[in-house]
C-alpha positions, 0 to 999 in steps of 0.5 A, a space after each residue: 965124604 959120599 954125601 959131597 961126593 955123589 951130590 956134586 957127580 949128580 950136580 954136574 950132569 944136571 948142570 949139564 942138561 942145563 946147559 944143553 937146553 939153552 932155552 930153559 929158564 924157570 926155576 921149575 925147569 931145574 927142578 924137573 931136570 934135577 930129579 930126571 937125573 936123580 931117580 936115573 942115578 937112585 934106578 943106577 945105585 939100586 940096581 948096583 946094589 940089588 946085584 950085589 945083595 943077591 950075590 952075597 946073601 941071597 934073593 930073600 935079602 936081594 928083594 927086601 934091600 929092593 923095597 926098601 930102597 923103592 919106598 924111599 927112593 922118592 925122599 933121596 937121590 931124587 928130592 936131592 938131585 931136584 934141589 940142586 937143579 932149583 939151586 943153580 936154575 935159583 941163579 941162571 935165571 932166564 939169562 946163558 948158563 954159565 958155570 958162575 953158580 959155582 960161586 954164587 952164596 945162592 946156589 949154596 944157601 940151597 946146594 949145602 941142604 942136600 949134601 947135609 942130608 945125604 950125609 946124615 943119611 950114610 951116618 952109622 945112626 942107628 937110634 931107630 935103624 930097624 925101621 929106617 927111622 932117620 931116612 924116613 925123617 929124612 924123606 919128610 923134610 927133603 919133601 918138605 923142602 921140596 915144597 917150599 922151592 914148588 911154591 916158590 916156582 908157583 910163584 916165579 910163575 905167576 909172575 911172568 903171566 902176571 907181566 904178560 897180562 899188564 901190558 898195555 896190547 897194541 893199538 888197533 891200526 883202522 883202514 880207512 
């Protein structure tokens, strides 16, 4: 349930920022806005964990937790929210923002991934637990997905650039 709740919460914030910036029209914008939201979420969550661990287990345990969360951060909330932002922009395109993206199968084909990865991240899987093996595997998987999405974004930008360069220039007006 944590994966669903947290991912939907971040999705709402990402959607708000995409809505607020009406000129956002490229998938890469969704990736960037999503990653910023995810980084903010991860920072706040990590600070809360650090404080709780300091009170319960002491300074050394807090430092260990901060270090581990720092190492894992680029493959957690940051990329999961980026994937959500990409999903919104995949549906929105260069049109106006609408909450209709929630009823789009295109969006859900993308958004199920961060929900599933977050759910697995939080599962009590004991294999490799002492070295956070499951989490490291998910970091790698998250970045494979992100690289595919970045490649799609570059394809979108390349297509836009091709369209701009293939449009004929207007004939110059010659005055006599």
